[in-house]
A tleap script that builds the chain and sets N, CA, C and O, in Angstrom:
source leaprc.protein.ff14SB
mol = sequence {
  NHIE PRO THR GLU SER GLY PHE THR THR ASP
  VAL LEU ALA LEU TYR ASP TRP ALA LYS ALA
  ARG SER GLY ASN SER SER ILE LEU PHE TRP
  GLY HIE SER LEU GLY THR GLY CYS ILE ASN
  GLN SER HIE SER LEU SER PRO TRP GLN ILE
  TYR ARG GLN PHE PRO GLY PHE GLY TYR PHE
  ILE LEU ASP SER LEU ALA LEU GLY ASP MET
  PHE PHE ALA SER ASP GLU ASN VAL LYS VAL
  LEU ALA CYS PRO LEU LEU ILE LEU HIE ALA
  GLU ASP ASP THR VAL LEU PRO PRO HIE LEU
  GLY ARG LYS LEU PHE GLU THR ALA ARG ASN
  ALA TYR LYS ASP LYS THR LYS VAL LYS PHE
  ILE THR PHE PRO GLU LYS LEU GLY LEU GLY
  HIE ASP TYR ILE SER PHE ASN PRO GLU LEU
  PRO VAL LEU VAL CLYS
}
set mol.1.N position { 78.928 119.638 123.088 }
set mol.1.CA position { 79.102 121.077 122.996 }
set mol.1.C position { 78.694 121.526 121.592 }
set mol.1.O position { 79.159 120.957 120.604 }
set mol.2.N position { 77.833 122.534 121.494 }
set mol.2.CA position { 77.420 123.008 120.177 }
set mol.2.C position { 78.570 123.665 119.429 }
set mol.2.O position { 79.402 124.353 120.020 }
set mol.3.N position { 78.602 123.442 118.125 }
set mol.3.CA position { 79.574 124.081 117.253 }
set mol.3.C position { 78.860 124.508 115.979 }
set mol.3.O position { 77.762 124.034 115.685 }
set mol.4.N position { 79.482 125.395 115.232 }
set mol.4.CA position { 78.890 125.817 113.968 }
set mol.4.C position { 78.778 124.636 113.011 }
set mol.4.O position { 77.771 124.491 112.318 }
set mol.5.N position { 79.798 123.801 112.971 }
set mol.5.CA position { 79.723 122.629 112.083 }
set mol.5.C position { 78.624 121.673 112.545 }
set mol.5.O position { 77.990 121.009 111.725 }
set mol.6.N position { 78.403 121.606 113.853 }
set mol.6.CA position { 77.309 120.788 114.369 }
set mol.6.C position { 75.955 121.321 113.934 }
set mol.6.O position { 75.071 120.552 113.558 }
set mol.7.N position { 75.790 122.653 113.984 }
set mol.7.CA position { 74.546 123.251 113.508 }
set mol.7.C position { 74.365 122.994 112.020 }
set mol.7.O position { 73.254 122.723 111.563 }
set mol.8.N position { 75.464 123.081 111.260 }
set mol.8.CA position { 75.401 122.811 109.830 }
set mol.8.C position { 74.932 121.385 109.584 }
set mol.8.O position { 74.062 121.149 108.745 }
set mol.9.N position { 75.500 120.444 110.308 }
set mol.9.CA position { 75.101 119.046 110.180 }
set mol.9.C position { 73.621 118.876 110.510 }
set mol.9.O position { 72.904 118.153 109.818 }
set mol.10.N position { 73.168 119.542 111.564 }
set mol.10.CA position { 71.757 119.460 111.955 }
set mol.10.C position { 70.842 120.004 110.865 }
set mol.10.O position { 69.830 119.385 110.538 }
set mol.11.N position { 71.192 121.162 110.299 }
set mol.11.CA position { 70.356 121.774 109.277 }
set mol.11.C position { 70.330 120.904 108.025 }
set mol.11.O position { 69.276 120.731 107.413 }
set mol.12.N position { 71.473 120.359 107.644 }
set mol.12.CA position { 71.501 119.487 106.469 }
set mol.12.C position { 70.697 118.214 106.699 }
set mol.12.O position { 70.037 117.730 105.780 }
set mol.13.N position { 70.741 117.665 107.903 }
set mol.13.CA position { 69.937 116.490 108.232 }
set mol.13.C position { 68.451 116.838 108.182 }
set mol.13.O position { 67.637 116.051 107.700 }
set mol.14.N position { 68.107 118.018 108.681 }
set mol.14.CA position { 66.723 118.474 108.621 }
set mol.14.C position { 66.275 118.631 107.173 }
set mol.14.O position { 65.161 118.246 106.817 }
set mol.15.N position { 67.141 119.195 106.345 }
set mol.15.CA position { 66.823 119.355 104.926 }
set mol.15.C position { 66.579 117.988 104.282 }
set mol.15.O position { 65.586 117.801 103.578 }
set mol.16.N position { 67.480 117.039 104.521 }
set mol.16.CA position { 67.322 115.696 103.950 }
set mol.16.C position { 66.008 115.060 104.403 }
set mol.16.O position { 65.303 114.442 103.605 }
set mol.17.N position { 65.684 115.216 105.688 }
set mol.17.CA position { 64.452 114.667 106.242 }
set mol.17.C position { 63.232 115.297 105.565 }
set mol.17.O position { 62.309 114.596 105.148 }
set mol.18.N position { 63.243 116.634 105.461 }
set mol.18.CA position { 62.111 117.338 104.855 }
set mol.18.C position { 61.990 117.005 103.371 }
set mol.18.O position { 60.884 116.795 102.871 }
set mol.19.N position { 63.100 116.955 102.675 }
set mol.19.CA position { 63.082 116.671 101.237 }
set mol.19.C position { 62.539 115.273 100.966 }
set mol.19.O position { 61.805 115.070 99.999 }
set mol.20.N position { 62.892 114.314 101.808 }
set mol.20.CA position { 62.414 112.941 101.633 }
set mol.20.C position { 60.897 112.854 101.806 }
set mol.20.O position { 60.272 111.917 101.309 }
set mol.21.N position { 60.312 113.803 102.494 }
set mol.21.CA position { 58.881 113.766 102.773 }
set mol.21.C position { 58.067 114.799 101.989 }
set mol.21.O position { 56.839 114.814 102.078 }
set mol.22.N position { 58.734 115.654 101.231 }
set mol.22.CA position { 58.024 116.762 100.593 }
set mol.22.C position { 57.632 116.512 99.151 }
set mol.22.O position { 56.907 117.309 98.556 }
set mol.23.N position { 58.101 115.422 98.589 }
set mol.23.CA position { 57.812 115.186 97.175 }
set mol.23.C position { 58.435 116.272 96.333 }
set mol.23.O position { 59.632 116.540 96.432 }
set mol.24.N position { 57.616 116.900 95.501 }
set mol.24.CA position { 58.116 117.975 94.634 }
set mol.24.C position { 57.900 119.365 95.231 }
set mol.24.O position { 58.156 120.372 94.569 }
set mol.25.N position { 57.431 119.424 96.473 }
set mol.25.CA position { 57.193 120.711 97.109 }
set mol.25.C position { 58.502 121.407 97.462 }
set mol.25.O position { 59.520 120.764 97.719 }
set mol.26.N position { 58.452 122.715 97.468 }
set mol.26.CA position { 59.622 123.492 97.866 }
set mol.26.C position { 59.824 123.399 99.375 }
set mol.26.O position { 58.880 123.168 100.131 }
set mol.27.N position { 61.053 123.579 99.789 }
set mol.27.CA position { 61.385 123.606 101.211 }
set mol.27.C position { 61.897 125.001 101.526 }
set mol.27.O position { 62.748 125.542 100.820 }
set mol.28.N position { 61.367 125.569 102.588 }
set mol.28.CA position { 61.739 126.914 102.997 }
set mol.28.C position { 62.419 126.854 104.354 }
set mol.28.O position { 61.873 126.294 105.304 }
set mol.29.N position { 63.610 127.432 104.443 }
set mol.29.CA position { 64.285 127.573 105.728 }
set mol.29.C position { 64.150 129.018 106.154 }
set mol.29.O position { 64.425 129.934 105.380 }
set mol.30.N position { 63.723 129.218 107.395 }
set mol.30.CA position { 63.549 130.555 107.945 }
set mol.30.C position { 64.574 130.728 109.049 }
set mol.30.O position { 64.602 129.947 110.000 }
set mol.31.N position { 65.409 131.736 108.933 }
set mol.31.CA position { 66.353 132.047 109.993 }
set mol.31.C position { 66.064 133.436 110.522 }
set mol.31.O position { 65.755 134.345 109.751 }
set mol.32.N position { 66.161 133.608 111.816 }
set mol.32.CA position { 65.934 134.915 112.415 }
set mol.32.C position { 67.168 135.326 113.206 }
set mol.32.O position { 67.743 134.521 113.940 }
set mol.33.N position { 67.560 136.556 113.056 }
set mol.33.CA position { 68.681 137.114 113.790 }
set mol.33.C position { 69.936 136.301 113.497 }
set mol.33.O position { 70.359 136.207 112.345 }
set mol.34.N position { 70.523 135.724 114.512 }
set mol.34.CA position { 71.743 134.944 114.302 }
set mol.34.C position { 71.481 133.724 113.426 }
set mol.34.O position { 72.412 133.178 112.833 }
set mol.35.N position { 70.252 133.299 113.340 }
set mol.35.CA position { 69.900 132.129 112.545 }
set mol.35.C position { 69.739 132.398 111.067 }
set mol.35.O position { 69.285 131.516 110.338 }
set mol.36.N position { 70.091 133.583 110.595 }
set mol.36.CA position { 69.831 133.933 109.205 }
set mol.36.C position { 70.701 133.207 108.196 }
set mol.36.O position { 70.327 133.125 107.026 }
set mol.37.N position { 71.806 132.695 108.589 }
set mol.37.CA position { 72.623 131.922 107.651 }
set mol.37.C position { 72.033 130.527 107.554 }
set mol.37.O position { 72.619 129.565 108.051 }
set mol.38.N position { 70.863 130.413 106.906 }
set mol.38.CA position { 70.029 129.207 107.011 }
set mol.38.C position { 70.755 127.927 106.623 }
set mol.38.O position { 70.298 126.840 106.978 }
set mol.39.N position { 71.838 128.017 105.929 }
set mol.39.CA position { 72.527 126.781 105.567 }
set mol.39.C position { 73.408 126.269 106.697 }
set mol.39.O position { 73.793 125.100 106.703 }
set mol.40.N position { 73.731 127.134 107.653 }
set mol.40.CA position { 74.624 126.643 108.704 }
set mol.40.C position { 74.269 127.102 110.115 }
set mol.40.O position { 75.067 126.958 111.041 }
set mol.41.N position { 73.076 127.650 110.271 }
set mol.41.CA position { 72.703 128.088 111.611 }
set mol.41.C position { 71.265 127.719 111.895 }
set mol.41.O position { 70.424 127.765 110.996 }
set mol.42.N position { 70.972 127.360 113.108 }
set mol.42.CA position { 69.595 126.958 113.407 }
set mol.42.C position { 69.098 127.483 114.746 }
set mol.42.O position { 68.137 126.940 115.291 }
set mol.43.N position { 69.712 128.508 115.287 }
set mol.43.CA position { 69.196 129.097 116.517 }
set mol.43.C position { 69.463 130.595 116.503 }
set mol.43.O position { 70.104 131.108 115.586 }
set mol.44.N position { 68.983 131.275 117.495 }
set mol.44.CA position { 69.081 132.728 117.526 }
set mol.44.C position { 69.489 133.223 118.909 }
set mol.44.O position { 69.172 132.616 119.932 }
set mol.45.N position { 70.190 134.328 118.903 }
set mol.45.CA position { 70.531 134.982 120.172 }
set mol.45.C position { 69.406 135.881 120.682 }
set mol.45.O position { 69.541 136.497 121.740 }
set mol.46.N position { 68.311 135.962 119.951 }
set mol.46.CA position { 67.243 136.891 120.339 }
set mol.46.C position { 66.804 136.766 121.784 }
set mol.46.O position { 66.591 137.794 122.427 }
set mol.47.N position { 66.652 135.552 122.344 }
set mol.47.CA position { 66.243 135.511 123.757 }
set mol.47.C position { 67.234 136.196 124.688 }
set mol.47.O position { 66.882 136.553 125.812 }
set mol.48.N position { 68.465 136.381 124.232 }
set mol.48.CA position { 69.485 136.992 125.080 }
set mol.48.C position { 69.581 138.497 124.900 }
set mol.48.O position { 70.362 139.145 125.597 }
set mol.49.N position { 68.810 139.071 123.986 }
set mol.49.CA position { 69.012 140.482 123.663 }
set mol.49.C position { 68.802 141.398 124.865 }
set mol.49.O position { 69.405 142.469 124.922 }
set mol.50.N position { 67.968 141.010 125.824 }
set mol.50.CA position { 67.783 141.869 126.995 }
set mol.50.C position { 69.048 141.939 127.841 }
set mol.50.O position { 69.232 142.878 128.615 }
set mol.51.N position { 69.925 140.937 127.690 }
set mol.51.CA position { 71.148 140.913 128.478 }
set mol.51.C position { 72.271 141.721 127.837 }
set mol.51.O position { 73.292 141.963 128.480 }
set mol.52.N position { 72.106 142.146 126.577 }
set mol.52.CA position { 73.152 142.883 125.875 }
set mol.52.C position { 73.563 144.150 126.621 }
set mol.52.O position { 74.703 144.599 126.504 }
set mol.53.N position { 72.648 144.719 127.375 }
set mol.53.CA position { 72.921 145.969 128.075 }
set mol.53.C position { 73.846 145.784 129.279 }
set mol.53.O position { 74.427 146.752 129.771 }
set mol.54.N position { 73.981 144.557 129.746 }
set mol.54.CA position { 74.764 144.320 130.950 }
set mol.54.C position { 76.257 144.179 130.651 }
set mol.54.O position { 76.640 143.613 129.627 }
set mol.55.N position { 77.086 144.693 131.540 }
set mol.55.CA position { 78.533 144.531 131.360 }
set mol.55.C position { 78.890 143.051 131.310 }
set mol.55.O position { 78.348 142.238 132.059 }
set mol.56.N position { 79.805 142.725 130.421 }
set mol.56.CA position { 80.275 141.348 130.325 }
set mol.56.C position { 79.528 140.508 129.314 }
set mol.56.O position { 79.900 139.359 129.077 }
set mol.57.N position { 78.451 141.070 128.694 }
set mol.57.CA position { 77.697 140.275 127.720 }
set mol.57.C position { 78.613 139.775 126.615 }
set mol.57.O position { 78.587 138.597 126.259 }
set mol.58.N position { 79.429 140.686 126.072 }
set mol.58.CA position { 80.342 140.297 124.995 }
set mol.58.C position { 81.274 139.182 125.412 }
set mol.58.O position { 81.507 138.237 124.658 }
set mol.59.N position { 81.807 139.297 126.619 }
set mol.59.CA position { 82.750 138.288 127.099 }
set mol.59.C position { 82.059 136.956 127.370 }
set mol.59.O position { 82.492 135.910 126.887 }
set mol.60.N position { 80.986 137.006 128.144 }
set mol.60.CA position { 80.355 135.758 128.566 }
set mol.60.C position { 79.599 135.048 127.450 }
set mol.60.O position { 79.598 133.818 127.392 }
set mol.61.N position { 78.970 135.789 126.583 }
set mol.61.CA position { 78.141 135.173 125.554 }
set mol.61.C position { 78.863 135.132 124.201 }
set mol.61.O position { 79.122 134.056 123.663 }
set mol.62.N position { 79.182 136.302 123.663 }
set mol.62.CA position { 79.758 136.341 122.323 }
set mol.62.C position { 81.129 135.690 122.265 }
set mol.62.O position { 81.418 134.945 121.329 }
set mol.63.N position { 81.982 135.960 123.253 }
set mol.63.CA position { 83.293 135.329 123.262 }
set mol.63.C position { 83.180 133.823 123.468 }
set mol.63.O position { 83.989 133.061 122.940 }
set mol.64.N position { 82.186 133.397 124.228 }
set mol.64.CA position { 81.980 131.960 124.418 }
set mol.64.C position { 81.600 131.283 123.115 }
set mol.64.O position { 82.038 130.165 122.841 }
set mol.65.N position { 80.781 131.961 122.304 }
set mol.65.CA position { 80.444 131.404 120.996 }
set mol.65.C position { 81.696 131.266 120.136 }
set mol.65.O position { 81.882 130.254 119.460 }
set mol.66.N position { 82.551 132.282 120.165 }
set mol.66.CA position { 83.784 132.232 119.384 }
set mol.66.C position { 84.688 131.102 119.867 }
set mol.66.O position { 85.287 130.392 119.060 }
set mol.67.N position { 84.781 130.939 121.166 }
set mol.67.CA position { 85.594 129.844 121.703 }
set mol.67.C position { 85.039 128.486 121.289 }
set mol.67.O position { 85.786 127.517 121.153 }
set mol.68.N position { 83.739 128.422 121.093 }
set mol.68.CA position { 83.103 127.187 120.656 }
set mol.68.C position { 83.120 127.034 119.146 }
set mol.68.O position { 82.411 126.188 118.603 }
set mol.69.N position { 83.924 127.847 118.457 }
set mol.69.CA position { 84.043 127.804 117.006 }
set mol.69.C position { 82.704 128.090 116.335 }
set mol.69.O position { 82.351 127.452 115.343 }
set mol.70.N position { 81.958 129.054 116.881 }
set mol.70.CA position { 80.680 129.447 116.300 }
set mol.70.C position { 80.751 130.917 115.910 }
set mol.70.O position { 80.519 131.801 116.735 }
set mol.71.N position { 81.071 131.168 114.657 }
set mol.71.CA position { 81.235 132.533 114.184 }
set mol.71.C position { 80.038 133.017 113.371 }
set mol.71.O position { 79.788 134.220 113.289 }
set mol.72.N position { 79.293 132.082 112.769 }
set mol.72.CA position { 78.087 132.421 112.024 }
set mol.72.C position { 78.336 133.569 111.051 }
set mol.72.O position { 77.665 134.599 111.107 }
set mol.73.N position { 79.278 133.386 110.187 }
set mol.73.CA position { 79.692 134.423 109.232 }
set mol.73.C position { 78.731 134.465 108.044 }
set mol.73.O position { 79.059 134.001 106.952 }
set mol.74.N position { 77.556 135.017 108.266 }
set mol.74.CA position { 76.546 135.090 107.208 }
set mol.74.C position { 77.075 135.799 105.973 }
set mol.74.O position { 76.740 135.429 104.848 }
set mol.75.N position { 77.896 136.815 106.180 }
set mol.75.CA position { 78.437 137.556 105.039 }
set mol.75.C position { 79.311 136.676 104.148 }
set mol.75.O position { 79.385 136.908 102.942 }
set mol.76.N position { 79.960 135.693 104.709 }
set mol.76.CA position { 80.751 134.750 103.913 }
set mol.76.C position { 79.876 133.627 103.364 }
set mol.76.O position { 80.057 133.191 102.228 }
set mol.77.N position { 78.929 133.163 104.173 }
set mol.77.CA position { 78.094 132.039 103.773 }
set mol.77.C position { 77.186 132.360 102.595 }
set mol.77.O position { 76.942 131.487 101.763 }
set mol.78.N position { 76.676 133.592 102.497 }
set mol.78.CA position { 75.792 133.921 101.374 }
set mol.78.C position { 76.536 133.921 100.042 }
set mol.78.O position { 75.912 133.873 98.982 }
set mol.79.N position { 77.840 133.974 100.090 }
set mol.79.CA position { 78.626 133.978 98.851 }
set mol.79.C position { 78.624 132.627 98.144 }
set mol.79.O position { 78.943 132.551 96.957 }
set mol.80.N position { 78.271 131.570 98.855 }
set mol.80.CA position { 78.307 130.238 98.253 }
set mol.80.C position { 76.916 129.639 98.063 }
set mol.80.O position { 76.798 128.497 97.619 }
set mol.81.N position { 75.877 130.376 98.388 }
set mol.81.CA position { 74.518 129.885 98.191 }
set mol.81.C position { 74.119 130.006 96.732 }
set mol.81.O position { 74.598 130.886 96.017 }
set mol.82.N position { 73.245 129.123 96.302 }
set mol.82.CA position { 72.677 129.218 94.963 }
set mol.82.C position { 71.157 129.223 95.021 }
set mol.82.O position { 70.497 129.544 94.032 }
set mol.83.N position { 70.597 128.869 96.173 }
set mol.83.CA position { 69.147 128.822 96.344 }
set mol.83.C position { 68.594 130.241 96.415 }
set mol.83.O position { 69.335 131.179 96.707 }
set mol.84.N position { 67.294 130.407 96.151 }
set mol.84.CA position { 66.710 131.738 96.322 }
set mol.84.C position { 66.914 132.231 97.758 }
set mol.84.O position { 66.800 131.459 98.711 }
set mol.85.N position { 67.214 133.508 97.899 }
set mol.85.CA position { 67.488 134.102 99.200 }
set mol.85.C position { 66.642 135.355 99.364 }
set mol.85.O position { 66.710 136.275 98.549 }
set mol.86.N position { 65.853 135.380 100.414 }
set mol.86.CA position { 65.024 136.535 100.737 }
set mol.86.C position { 65.481 137.071 102.081 }
set mol.86.O position { 65.450 136.360 103.085 }
set mol.87.N position { 65.906 138.328 102.099 }
set mol.87.CA position { 66.336 138.987 103.332 }
set mol.87.C position { 65.270 140.012 103.694 }
set mol.87.O position { 64.944 140.902 102.908 }
set mol.88.N position { 64.739 139.867 104.899 }
set mol.88.CA position { 63.720 140.781 105.405 }
set mol.88.C position { 64.310 141.584 106.558 }
set mol.88.O position { 65.015 141.041 107.409 }
set mol.89.N position { 64.016 142.883 106.579 }
set mol.89.CA position { 64.586 143.707 107.639 }
set mol.89.C position { 63.621 144.840 107.982 }
set mol.89.O position { 63.088 145.506 107.094 }
set mol.90.N position { 63.406 145.046 109.262 }
set mol.90.CA position { 62.574 146.159 109.714 }
set mol.90.C position { 63.448 147.400 109.880 }
set mol.90.O position { 64.546 147.333 110.432 }
set mol.91.N position { 62.947 148.519 109.398 }
set mol.91.CA position { 63.710 149.770 109.496 }
set mol.91.C position { 63.898 150.217 110.945 }
set mol.91.O position { 64.800 151.004 111.232 }
set mol.92.N position { 63.065 149.727 111.856 }
set mol.92.CA position { 63.192 150.120 113.263 }
set mol.92.C position { 63.872 149.039 114.109 }
set mol.92.O position { 63.694 148.997 115.326 }
set mol.93.N position { 64.641 148.178 113.468 }
set mol.93.CA position { 65.391 147.145 114.198 }
set mol.93.C position { 66.567 147.816 114.905 }
set mol.93.O position { 67.466 148.348 114.254 }
set mol.94.N position { 66.557 147.790 116.231 }
set mol.94.CA position { 67.633 148.423 117.000 }
set mol.94.C position { 68.708 147.428 117.411 }
set mol.94.O position { 69.760 147.825 117.913 }
set mol.95.N position { 68.455 146.131 117.204 }
set mol.95.CA position { 69.458 145.112 117.527 }
set mol.95.C position { 70.425 144.942 116.356 }
set mol.95.O position { 71.642 144.951 116.542 }
set mol.96.N position { 69.884 144.790 115.166 }
set mol.96.CA position { 70.687 144.713 113.941 }
set mol.96.C position { 70.242 145.855 113.038 }
set mol.96.O position { 69.204 145.751 112.384 }
set mol.97.N position { 70.998 146.929 112.988 }
set mol.97.CA position { 70.598 148.092 112.194 }
set mol.97.C position { 70.350 147.723 110.727 }
set mol.97.O position { 71.012 146.835 110.189 }
set mol.98.N position { 69.408 148.396 110.089 }
set mol.98.CA position { 69.055 148.085 108.701 }
set mol.98.C position { 70.227 148.106 107.726 }
set mol.98.O position { 70.217 147.374 106.737 }
set mol.99.N position { 71.226 148.924 107.987 }
set mol.99.CA position { 72.349 148.963 107.046 }
set mol.99.C position { 73.074 147.609 106.985 }
set mol.99.O position { 73.694 147.291 105.971 }
set mol.100.N position { 73.003 146.818 108.053 }
set mol.100.CA position { 73.636 145.491 108.032 }
set mol.100.C position { 72.867 144.532 107.129 }
set mol.100.O position { 73.470 143.705 106.445 }
set mol.101.N position { 71.542 144.638 107.123 }
set mol.101.CA position { 70.734 143.834 106.204 }
set mol.101.C position { 71.021 144.198 104.762 }
set mol.101.O position { 71.129 143.326 103.899 }
set mol.102.N position { 71.145 145.494 104.505 }
set mol.102.CA position { 71.470 145.951 103.142 }
set mol.102.C position { 72.852 145.466 102.714 }
set mol.102.O position { 73.057 145.067 101.567 }
set mol.103.N position { 73.788 145.508 103.647 }
set mol.103.CA position { 75.146 145.054 103.337 }
set mol.103.C position { 75.157 143.560 103.008 }
set mol.103.O position { 75.834 143.134 102.072 }
set mol.104.N position { 74.407 142.765 103.779 }
set mol.104.CA position { 74.320 141.336 103.507 }
set mol.104.C position { 73.680 141.086 102.141 }
set mol.104.O position { 74.126 140.221 101.387 }
set mol.105.N position { 72.646 141.840 101.836 }
set mol.105.CA position { 71.999 141.737 100.528 }
set mol.105.C position { 72.981 142.037 99.404 }
set mol.105.O position { 73.061 141.283 98.434 }
set mol.106.N position { 73.725 143.126 99.523 }
set mol.106.CA position { 74.696 143.495 98.487 }
set mol.106.C position { 75.774 142.419 98.322 }
set mol.106.O position { 76.175 142.096 97.204 }
set mol.107.N position { 76.234 141.871 99.443 }
set mol.107.CA position { 77.239 140.806 99.388 }
set mol.107.C position { 76.686 139.604 98.634 }
set mol.107.O position { 77.352 139.051 97.758 }
set mol.108.N position { 75.473 139.208 98.975 }
set mol.108.CA position { 74.850 138.061 98.306 }
set mol.108.C position { 74.622 138.360 96.829 }
set mol.108.O position { 74.939 137.545 95.963 }
set mol.109.N position { 74.076 139.523 96.556 }
set mol.109.CA position { 73.766 139.882 95.168 }
set mol.109.C position { 75.027 139.912 94.301 }
set mol.109.O position { 74.998 139.490 93.145 }
set mol.110.N position { 76.115 140.401 94.850 }
set mol.110.CA position { 77.370 140.428 94.103 }
set mol.110.C position { 77.908 139.030 93.842 }
set mol.110.O position { 78.594 138.809 92.844 }
set mol.111.N position { 77.609 138.082 94.726 }
set mol.111.CA position { 78.135 136.724 94.588 }
set mol.111.C position { 77.257 135.830 93.710 }
set mol.111.O position { 77.764 134.919 93.057 }
set mol.112.N position { 75.966 136.079 93.689 }
set mol.112.CA position { 75.040 135.236 92.927 }
set mol.112.C position { 75.202 135.470 91.429 }
set mol.112.O position { 75.303 136.609 90.973 }
set mol.113.N position { 75.224 134.382 90.678 }
set mol.113.CA position { 75.237 134.500 89.220 }
set mol.113.C position { 73.875 134.985 88.734 }
set mol.113.O position { 73.790 135.865 87.877 }
set mol.114.N position { 72.814 134.408 89.285 }
set mol.114.CA position { 71.459 134.803 88.937 }
set mol.114.C position { 70.970 135.809 89.980 }
set mol.114.O position { 70.475 135.426 91.040 }
set mol.115.N position { 71.113 137.082 89.673 }
set mol.115.CA position { 70.779 138.160 90.609 }
set mol.115.C position { 69.299 138.167 91.000 }
set mol.115.O position { 68.944 138.706 92.048 }
set mol.116.N position { 68.434 137.577 90.173 }
set mol.116.CA position { 67.001 137.573 90.475 }
set mol.116.C position { 66.667 136.652 91.639 }
set mol.116.O position { 65.553 136.704 92.159 }
set mol.117.N position { 67.599 135.817 92.058 }
set mol.117.CA position { 67.358 134.901 93.170 }
set mol.117.C position { 67.578 135.552 94.535 }
set mol.117.O position { 67.315 134.933 95.566 }
set mol.118.N position { 68.055 136.791 94.548 }
set mol.118.CA position { 68.323 137.484 95.815 }
set mol.118.C position { 67.389 138.679 95.930 }
set mol.118.O position { 67.381 139.564 95.074 }
set mol.119.N position { 66.597 138.691 97.007 }
set mol.119.CA position { 65.651 139.776 97.232 }
set mol.119.C position { 65.859 140.366 98.622 }
set mol.119.O position { 66.259 139.677 99.560 }
set mol.120.N position { 65.575 141.659 98.724 }
set mol.120.CA position { 65.675 142.363 99.999 }
set mol.120.C position { 64.407 143.185 100.182 }
set mol.120.O position { 64.070 144.019 99.342 }
set mol.121.N position { 63.712 142.945 101.282 }
set mol.121.CA position { 62.481 143.670 101.577 }
set mol.121.C position { 62.623 144.318 102.946 }
set mol.121.O position { 63.020 143.675 103.918 }
set mol.122.N position { 62.292 145.599 103.003 }
set mol.122.CA position { 62.301 146.299 104.294 }
set mol.122.C position { 60.865 146.617 104.695 }
set mol.122.O position { 59.970 146.764 103.863 }
set mol.123.N position { 60.691 146.713 105.998 }
set mol.123.CA position { 59.396 147.064 106.567 }
set mol.123.C position { 59.543 148.417 107.232 }
set mol.123.O position { 60.465 148.622 108.021 }
set mol.124.N position { 58.642 149.351 106.922 }
set mol.124.CA position { 58.779 150.706 107.459 }
set mol.124.C position { 58.667 150.751 108.980 }
set mol.124.O position { 57.998 149.930 109.608 }
set mol.125.N position { 59.338 151.728 109.532 }
set mol.125.CA position { 59.372 151.929 110.981 }
set mol.125.C position { 57.968 152.050 111.578 }
set mol.125.O position { 57.731 151.603 112.700 }
set mol.126.N position { 57.050 152.643 110.841 }
set mol.126.CA position { 55.695 152.876 111.359 }
set mol.126.C position { 54.951 151.575 111.705 }
set mol.126.O position { 53.977 151.603 112.458 }
set mol.127.N position { 55.404 150.444 111.160 }
set mol.127.CA position { 54.765 149.163 111.484 }
set mol.127.C position { 55.168 148.653 112.865 }
set mol.127.O position { 54.481 147.812 113.445 }
set mol.128.N position { 56.286 149.164 113.391 }
set mol.128.CA position { 56.727 148.779 114.731 }
set mol.128.C position { 57.140 147.320 114.861 }
set mol.128.O position { 56.934 146.710 115.911 }
set mol.129.N position { 57.716 146.756 113.815 }
set mol.129.CA position { 58.102 145.336 113.843 }
set mol.129.C position { 59.431 145.098 114.544 }
set mol.129.O position { 59.685 144.000 115.038 }
set mol.130.N position { 60.270 146.109 114.589 }
set mol.130.CA position { 61.544 145.996 115.297 }
set mol.130.C position { 62.341 144.762 114.909 }
set mol.130.O position { 62.321 144.324 113.759 }
set mol.131.N position { 63.029 144.222 115.871 }
set mol.131.CA position { 63.898 143.063 115.635 }
set mol.131.C position { 63.137 141.741 115.651 }
set mol.131.O position { 63.551 140.780 115.004 }
set mol.132.N position { 62.045 141.688 116.376 }
set mol.132.CA position { 61.425 140.400 116.657 }
set mol.132.C position { 60.090 140.106 115.996 }
set mol.132.O position { 59.600 138.984 116.127 }
set mol.133.N position { 59.473 141.046 115.293 }
set mol.133.CA position { 58.073 140.831 114.928 }
set mol.133.C position { 57.765 140.808 113.433 }
set mol.133.O position { 56.596 140.915 113.061 }
set mol.134.N position { 58.748 140.676 112.577 }
set mol.134.CA position { 58.479 140.563 111.146 }
set mol.134.C position { 57.566 139.374 110.868 }
set mol.134.O position { 56.700 139.442 109.996 }
set mol.135.N position { 57.758 138.297 111.600 }
set mol.135.CA position { 56.958 137.087 111.356 }
set mol.135.C position { 55.477 137.295 111.640 }
set mol.135.O position { 54.657 136.475 111.226 }
set mol.136.N position { 55.112 138.371 112.337 }
set mol.136.CA position { 53.708 138.659 112.625 }
set mol.136.C position { 53.052 139.523 111.547 }
set mol.136.O position { 51.844 139.751 111.597 }
set mol.137.N position { 53.814 139.998 110.593 }
set mol.137.CA position { 53.261 140.846 109.552 }
set mol.137.C position { 52.298 140.024 108.697 }
set mol.137.O position { 52.693 138.990 108.159 }
set mol.138.N position { 51.040 140.460 108.559 }
set mol.138.CA position { 50.065 139.676 107.799 }
set mol.138.C position { 50.409 139.529 106.326 }
set mol.138.O position { 49.900 138.616 105.674 }
set mol.139.N position { 51.251 140.391 105.780 }
set mol.139.CA position { 51.640 140.302 104.375 }
set mol.139.C position { 52.754 139.285 104.130 }
set mol.139.O position { 53.072 138.982 102.980 }
set mol.140.N position { 53.343 138.761 105.189 }
set mol.140.CA position { 54.512 137.893 105.064 }
set mol.140.C position { 54.293 136.681 104.155 }
set mol.140.O position { 55.136 136.430 103.294 }
set mol.141.N position { 53.207 135.917 104.299 }
set mol.141.CA position { 53.042 134.742 103.417 }
set mol.141.C position { 53.087 135.100 101.927 }
set mol.141.O position { 53.669 134.371 101.124 }
set mol.142.N position { 52.469 136.220 101.570 }
set mol.142.CA position { 52.469 136.644 100.169 }
set mol.142.C position { 53.873 137.045 99.731 }
set mol.142.O position { 54.306 136.704 98.630 }
set mol.143.N position { 54.579 137.768 100.592 }
set mol.143.CA position { 55.941 138.199 100.263 }
set mol.143.C position { 56.875 137.009 100.088 }
set mol.143.O position { 57.710 137.002 99.184 }
set mol.144.N position { 56.742 136.017 100.936 }
set mol.144.CA position { 57.607 134.839 100.853 }
set mol.144.C position { 57.278 134.022 99.601 }
set mol.144.O position { 58.172 133.513 98.924 }
set mol.145.N position { 56.008 133.908 99.315 }
set mol.145.CA position { 55.599 133.130 98.144 }
set mol.145.C position { 56.092 133.778 96.865 }
set mol.145.O position { 55.842 133.261 95.775 }
savepdb mol mol.pdb
quit
């Protein structure tokens, strides 16, 4: 049965594996949606977003995650990170409103000793990236670098 601690163990094992093979290269973890707490999450609820409109979604899906001890408290997890953190958010995201991305950024920025390690970039609504398409933005590699 998946658990948050299990995901954490998986991500740390992945990090160890990548670090052993990367030499002096940097390692980048990309999390999307529920996967944004890159230190302890490795999957996303995005495939389920079409089901959010149906009655019982909260009970069957979200409550099941809670029962499985999977809370994915990104707002708490960013308080203990020290690695560079880049938060990307589309202004036309209707699944996770932009104010939540800003709130996560502020939480992280307040917790980080080195404020320059926390960045927040928004993408204007006119790009139509919504919740799922930031990764298709051609400027993304430059922004991440």
